[in-house]
N, C-alpha and C positions, 0 to 999 in steps of 0.2 A: 301495492302497486297492482294495477288492472291487467290481464296476460295480454298479450299480443294478439291481435287476430294472426290466423296463420293464412297469405295467397299462394296458390300453384298456380302458375302462369306458363305458357307453353304457346309459339306461335308469332306472339305478339312485336313488332318493331321495339328497338330497342328505349327510344325515346317516348315510347309510352308506357313501358313497363318502370321508367325512371320518373315519368311524373306519377302512379299509381304511388310508388315508393314513397314519394315525398311530400304528397299531397292528402292521401288517408292515414290518420292521425293513430298511430296505435298496432300496423300491421306490419307482417314480416313477410316479403316477398322472397318464392323460391321460385327462381325461372329454370326449365328444364328445354334439354335439347334432345334430350333421348326419351322416347314414348314410356319405356319399360321402365327407367327410373322413376317417372311421374308415373305409373300405374300404380309401381309400390307404394310411392310414397302417399299417391291418395287412397291406398286401400289401409292406411294405417288411422283412417278413422279422426286426425287432428285437424285437417283443413276446413278452413270456415268456406272458403270459395273457391272456385278451381274455375280460372278465365282460360280459353280455349280459342283457336281461329283454323279459317278454313286452308291457313298457310300446312297446315297439317292432314296428312293423308286421314279420308274420312274416317275410315275404320279404325285408324288410331284415338282420334276423338271419341268415338261411340267405346273404344273399350278404357280410354281412360276415364270419362263419365260412371261408366258402370260398376268398375272397380271403386270408385267414391261413394258410391249411391249405397253400393253391397257394404259400405264398411260405416256410412254415416248418411239416415236417411234425409237427413234436416241438410246435408251441404249445397247450398246455392251453386248453380253452373251457371256460366256465362260464355257467350259464342260470338265472336266478330267474324261479321261473313261480308264479302265484297261486294258492294251494290248491283256489279253486272252478273254475277254466279249467285246472286240471292236466292232466285225461283228454285234452281237444281240445287242448292245446296241444304235447303229448309225441308226439301222432299226426301233426301239422305239421310235428316235425322230425325226421322220421324220414330226410329224408334227409340231414343231416347229424350228425356223430359228435361228441356231448356230452362230455365227461369229468366235469361234476357237475353235479347241479339242484340247486338251495334252493329251497326254498317261502316265498313271500310271505302274511304278514308275516316277515320274515328271523327267524331265530335268529343273533343280531350273533356271537356267541362259537362258535357252530357252523360258522357260515360262514367265518369267519378262521382255524378251527383246518386246514378241508380248505381252503384257499386257500394256507395256509403250505406244508402238503405238496405242493401241485402245482407253486406257486413254488421251493421250496425255499429259506423264508425263517423265520426266525424271529415267531412272535406275541409279543407286548407286552402286558400285563398293563392293562385299562383305568385310564384316570387318571380314576376316580370315589372320591368318599369312602366309607367303609362306610356311611356311612346310604344314600350311591344305591344300594349292594348291596341294601341292606334293603329300600328301598323296590322295586327291581328284583324281589324276590322275594317281597312283598308281592302287588304286580301280578297277576304270576303267578298266585300263589294264587289271587287273589279272579275272576282269568279264568275258572279251573278249578271255585271254586263259586259265581260267579255264578248261571249257570242253576239248577241246584237252590235255591238262596235264592228265585230268584224264583219257581218253582214251589208252596215254602210257602205265599208271600204269595197263589199263587192259591186255594189249599186253604184259608185263612184268608177270601178272598172267599167262597169256597163258604157256609164257618159262617156271615157276615158275612149273604150273601143269606137263608139257613135260617131266621137270627134275624128279620129283615125281614118274612119268611111266617109269623111265629110256629109254625114246624117242626123247629126245632132239638130235635134230640134227646140225651142226653145223653153218649150216645158221641160223637157230634160237639162237644159242648161240650168236654169233655176232649180229645178230640186236639186241639181249636183253642187252647186254653191252653200245651197242651205244644209245641206248633207255635210257636206265638209267643214263648215262654218261649227255643226254641232260634234262632229266629231274632235274639234280644237276645245270645245268649251267640255266635252267629255272625260277627254283625256290627260287635259290639264291637273285638273284635284287628284288625279291617282299618282301624279309625279312623274308623267310622263311628256315631259316639256319638248324633247325634240319632235316627239309625234304630234306635239300640239301646234309646234312652229311648223312643220310641214303640213299639215292639215290646214290649217291659214294660208300657207301660200298657197296649195291648190283652190281652196278657197278663193282665193284673189284673182287667179287665171282664169275660173269659168265667169268668174264676174265681170271680165273684158270683153268688150263687144269687137275686140278684132283676133280672135280666135282663130286659129288654121289648124289642118291635120299635123304639123309639124310640132305644134304645143302639144297635141295627144301624146306624143313619145314622152316627151319629159315630163306630161302628167303620170302615164304609166309608168317611169321609174319612179318617180317620188310614192307613186302605189306600192311598190316594190317597196321601197325605203319606210314608209309609214308601217308597213307589218313588221320589217324588223325591227323598229323603233319601239313597235308593243311586245315585242318578246323580254321573257324574264318578267321578275315582280315588281307589283307596284310600289311606289314609296307613300309614308303618313303626308299628312299635311303637317303644314307648319303649326297647325291649330289646331286642338280634339275636334273631331266629327260630333256636328251634331245630332239629334236622336232623329232616328228614321220618324218622317212624317207622314199617316195618313191620307192618300188621295180621299177626299169626299164622295159619297157615294153619288152618282144622277142621279137624275129624277127618274119616276118609275117608268117601265116601259110600256108602248103599245099591249093590250091583253094577248095579241096573238102575235106580237115579236120571238118569244120563247119557243113557240113552236119546233119541235126536235130535237132539241138543248137535250144532254144528257148528264145528271150529276151523279157520283159516285159517293158515299157517304160511309166513311170507315167511321165507327163507334161501337162499344164494347158494350153501353148499355141499349138494352134492345126496346126500351121502353120510346128512348127519344129517336132513335133511326125510324119507329113508327111514324113518329109525330111528323120530322121530317117529309116522309113519304106521301102522308096525308095533304102535308101542306103544298108542298111544290107538285105535286099531279092535279092539283087545282089548277094550277096554269097552263098545264101543259107539258110539262118538263119530264122526261124518263128518268126516273131514279133509280138505282143499285145499291143495295145496301151489304155492307160486311161489317161482322162482328166478332169475328177473329181477325187481328192486324195481319198475321201471317198468310192469310189468304189475299192479301192485298193484291198482290203480283200479275196472278191472274186473272183478278175480276178486272185491274187496269185495261189487259191487253184483250178482253172480251169485249168490255163497254167502251173503249176508246172515250171517257168521256170529255166533255167542255167542260166540267169545272169537278176540282175536289173538295168536298168537304171531309177534316180531320177531327176526330180529340184528343186533345194532348196527351193526357196520363191514360194507357192501355195496358194490358196484360202483354207481356213479353218483349213486346213492340212498342216505342213510343211513337207520339204522332209528328214527331219534328224529325225522328228517324225517319218516316215515311217521307216528309216533307223533300229533305236533302236526297232521297232519292230521286225523286221527280226532278227536283232543279238539275241533278247530276246525268241525266239519260235524256241526249239529246232528243227523242221523239215527244218527250213530254214536258221540256225543260219553261216553256209559255203558258202553261196550263196553270189559271188560277187555280191559288189554293186558299182556302178559307178555314182557320180553325174556329170550332165550336167547344169552348172549353169551362168547365166553373173555377177555373185558376188564372185569376183576373190580377194578380200581383205584378211588380212591375220585374222581378225576376222571371216570371212566366209569360210577359210579355216580350219581353226582350228574347228568352230561348225561340217562341214563336216567329217572328221576325229573322232572328239570328239564321234558322231555317231556311229562310226563302219565302214567309207567306205572303201572301197579297192583305190580309184581313184578319180578325178576329171577332168573336160576337161571345160574349157572357153567358153563360148558362145561371139562373134559365134564363133565357132570352123572350124577347118580344116579337113576336110573327114577323109583325109589319114591320121593325126594322132590320130583321134578318131575311126577308124579301128583298128590301130594298137595296143590302149589299151586294146579296148573291145576282138581283137582275143588273145593278152595274157593273158585275164583273163578265155576266156570260154575255151581255150588249158590249162591252170592249174583244171580247172572243170575236163576235162576230163582223166588228168593224174592221180587223186585223188580220183575218181567216186570210191562210196566204193558198195560192190555187195549190190543186192537189198534184204536184211535182213531187211530192216527198213521200219514199214508203216507206209505211206505218209501222214495219217488220224490224228492216234495220237501220232506220231514220236517216236514209241516206237519198241525197237527188235521184231520181228516176234515169230513164235514158234517154227522154229529150232534153231534160235539163239538161245532165250532163253533157248530151252532144251540143249543145246551144254554149255551153262554158267552155269547154274545150274549144271550141271552134272559134271563139274572140281570142285564147292564147294561142294559137295556131297563125291568125292573122299577127298579135304580136311580134310574135317569134321571128315570120316571115319579113317583116318592114326591119328589125332589130337583127336578122341574121344570127339569133339563138339556139340553140339546139331544144327542142320537145321531142318529148317522149311517151308511148301510149303504152302502158301495162292490161295484160286481162288477165282476173284471178278467177280462177274456178276451185268451188268443194269437190272432191272427186266423192261419185256416189250419193252424194244427199237423197237423192229420192229412193235409193234403195235401204239408206238410212232412214227414211221418215216411214217408208213399208215395213221396215222390221220393229222400230223403236215406237211409229207414231210420229204423226205431225209436229207433235209440243218438241220434239228433240232437237229437229228440221229450225222449226222458229230460232231455237235456244241457238244453235249456232250461228244461221243467221246474224242474228240480232250482238252477238259475242263479236263477228268482225264487223259489224257495221260501225262499235263502240271502239274496239281495235284499229282501225283503217286509219279516222280522221286525227288520231292521238300519234299515228306515230309517222307522219308526213305533215311537208311544209305548208303555212299558210297560202303561197300561193300554188298547192297540187291541188288538182281536183278530185275526188273520192266519190265514184257514184253505183248507184246497185245496176246491173244492166236487166235482169229478169232469171228465175231461176235460182241456180248456183255461181251466177259470172257476177262479178264485179269489173269496174272499172277506173283507171285511174291517170291522169293526165300530170306529167311530169316536166315544168318550165325548168329550161337550163341544165337538162338531164340529158346526157348521151343514153344510147339504149345499153353500155353496159354498165353504166354505174346505176341505171334504173335498173338493171337484171339485181345487180349487190341488192338492193334496199328491200325490193320484192321477195328475194329468196330469203332475206331476216323475217321477211313478213311471216312468209309460208313456216320458217320454222318456229316462229312462236305462236302461231295457229295449231303447228302438229302437236306443242306442248299441253296445249291445253286439254281440260277434258267436262264433258259436258254429261248429266246427270241426267238418264232417260228417266222414264216416268216408272220403271219397276226398279229403280235404284241402281240399275249399272251402270258403270263409268262407259262412257264413250270417247274416243280419240276420232279427230279428223285428219288426212292431207288436203293438199291445195298443190295443182301445177300452177305455172304462167308461162305467160309468153310476152316477150317487149318487141317493139316498133320504132321506128323514129322517124318524125317527120321528115321531108323533102329527101330522104335515104329511102324508104322502104313505100313512102304514098303520102300523099299531101291532102286527106280528108280524114276526117273521124272515122267513117264506115271501111275507109281500106286502109288506112292504119290496124283499128278494130282486127280486120280480118288478118291482115297479117300474123297482128299476134297471135287471136287463134290458131290459125296453122301452124306456126311453130309448136304452141303448146300440145296440139296433138300430135307433133312430133317427139316430143317429148314424152307422153301420156305412150306411146308404143314400144318406146324401151323400156317401160315396165319401173322404171322409179319416179320419186318427187323430185322433180328440179321446175327449173325455169329456164324457158329457151329463149334464146335473141334471134330477131328474125336477120336472115343472111350468114349467121354466124355456125360452124361447122359444132354439132353435139360434141362435146371432147368432154365430161365432167362438170360438176358447178364451180362455179368461180370462185376461187379465195384471192381476197383481197393485202396484200404484204404492206406492211408500214414497220416503221422500227419502233416505233413507241405507240401501245394504249394507255390511252388516262382514263379512268375508270372514279367519278367523282362528279358529286352532284351542286358541288360548289362554283358557279359557273364563270365568279371573276377569277378564283384561281386557275380552273381549266384554258380560261381564257388568257392567261398569264404565262402559264406553261406552253400551250400551245404556238404560241408567238415566240416565245425562246427558243423553240425546238424547230420550227417551221424558217425561222431567220438563219437555222444555222444548216439548210437541207435536209433537215430528216423527215421524213412521213408520219402521218401522227392520225390516230382515228380515236374519238371520245366518245365515250356511251355516260349517259346521264343517272342511270340505275342498275342494279344488278342482277336484272335478270335479262336486259336487255343484252348485256357486255356477255354473260351465260351464253344465250343463243347464237350471238354471233361467235364466240371463242370456240366451242364445242361440237358444234354441228358436225356431221361427218360428208365431205371435210367441211373444214373452218371456213365461215366466210370469210375473218376477217384472222392473220396470223402476225404477231409482233416478236421481234425479237426481246422486248422488254415491256410488261405491266406495272402500270402505275395504279394502284389496287387501295380505294380508301376503305377503311371500313365499316365506318355508319352511312351506310346507303339505303335509298328507299328499296321497295320488292325485297330483293336480295343483298345482305349485311356482306360485308366485304369477306370474311371467313368462312361465309357458306359460300359465296362464288370460289375462293382459293379451294375448297373443299372441291368441289364440282370439276375446278379446271385438274385438279390433282386425281379427279376416278378415271376422266379421260385421257391420263398422260401430257396434257396440256402444256405440264410445268415442266415436261421435258424440253421441249422446242420453246419456250418464253422463260425470261425470267423474270419474277416475280416481286416486285418490293410496295411494301404497305404503307400506307401515308395515313397518318391517325394522330388525333389528340390523347388519345390510351398509350398511357405510356410504362403499365405496369407490368409487374417479368412475367404475369401469367399470361398476358394478351399479346407478350414478344414473343413467349416461347411457343403457343398455339400456332401463331402465325409460321413459325420456323419451321415446327414439325410438319407443316399442311405443306412446306416445299416453299414459301419465300424466303430468297436469299438475303434481304435486309430490311429493314425497320426504320421510318423516318417520322420523327415526330413532332406536328405541327404545333407553331407555325415554323416554318423551317426557310433554310436559305436558298432562293432560287440556283445561284450559281454554284452551290453545294450539291444539291440535285444534280444540276445539268452534269458536274464532273462525275457524280454517281453512274448516271448512265449513260458516259461518254466510253467510260473504263468498263460496264459491261458491255458495250454494244462493238469495242476493241476486243474484249474476248472471245466474242462470237463471232469473229470474222476470221 
């Protein structure tokens, strides 16, 4: 019997570790939470693979990798890095030789394929039903379609505002009707039946010849409902989805139509990149070539290409990983990506399109065919190129566009008598940071905040970059007190991030913020922004980092006190528990991941404080035990009683939770009435 291949793992989510153990035949996976223990195990020289991630401190990863290589030069080292921090992490890891990089969120099939090659073991098929495959495919497709879907809703909101102002032109009316019908057709296959129905109703309203400004209010309300209906995960269709069909290339473009286009070519074969450069330059296209895929991010920021060409198989980082990074970056997500690869088998083609590619051409290529495909994609880029109202570094709308969007919401808020708040957020000493560490670190900070903000607010909120170190957020339906709580949480998140300077040093930044409310502190975007900036300056004078509220005396950070905090990524379960508790007059706060919960519960003072914390174990970002460990470290468990909710019923898991300060352990699935009884008992004891 062949000896098992030993893998050492640290810093990976539990579900990925589980998949590695289940689907790599003949491997033994040992997971570590302690760096020193993993270093000792690596130094024994028995491991075939060491898998690390940027969830670990960089110096700990370097220490483990060096111990492993000192003991066995042939050991393979793989490293998972966040897409948003890839450039800085690669810079920090230049001291060690990493054999393979994977980008988080990880494509598990891609990862297992490469780990199988490195370990010389077979990759087993996933143990899921056909319905599971369909669900994964639908979720992946929705991820790619989501941004354009919400852009159509933005366009419909423009039409609704125009209707409210009695300025809706016949062209706008016809466009709005078409956009609404397109939304109905687009959302239905993803299982968003309610959203599709709302969109059709909106289309019917816009088709009417008797539209009045009163209808604009109803349409605006429906658009908010439409956004809400598109939250959550899509559902697979009743029948398996068909294979993706490539759109045929259009006819060749006129000779001068591609002047000014820029193509970035990433291929480790220098002969290929030279041939492509010669071919494309003849058409007036500017070509930048990269033979090392790890240099991709620097080239992308510098070139700002019109199209990207990728090889599939490259050393250390595959083309599919780079394509996924592009599709997940708001600045580049709509760039056309064409693969040029010698792998034209069905599996490789599936990998290419699953990563989000627009097209592929096999090697060796026919120049005329390749040129035609490139031209068709570049022409499409020129046809849909948007006005220059997006900042290329942050990927956010600029001040002018942000002002226009917020102004429309202010008019809607006035008509409906809804609250609306504007928040200013500014990075402290960004210019000084750039002077000390170089401009690149300032761009990394701005880029990371540009990624974080849209993910942290609702679809109806407006996030924009105002210039320099300043960001602006408009929050519909939020009083300035509630807006300040949210902004404080964002500032805490930013403060926890570490950014890598060019010299390898880790850098942290702080932010201040100010909040003003429409009709309370001003009635225009400029007036509200000025009030928010004024209170932000008052906060800064105090000398501590926090968020100020216009018209509210400075008296320390806001703490929201609730009865129960629920930390669980199961949307259905959270909704059920929240309803059960709020119907009994309990105040509830919810968090869908461990990282956000820790930020809110452990800041000084805490943004949220609860008598009871219901904490799931298997969470994204940080697992429940790590959350509990951090709560205990700041003595938050003395103020809050923690009850673990988990499908893990092993004695080891229960004891670990109790040792870290949990008072109880409830196994899933559980009875909601029984859990409610436990919560009420704890609340009575705290009174």
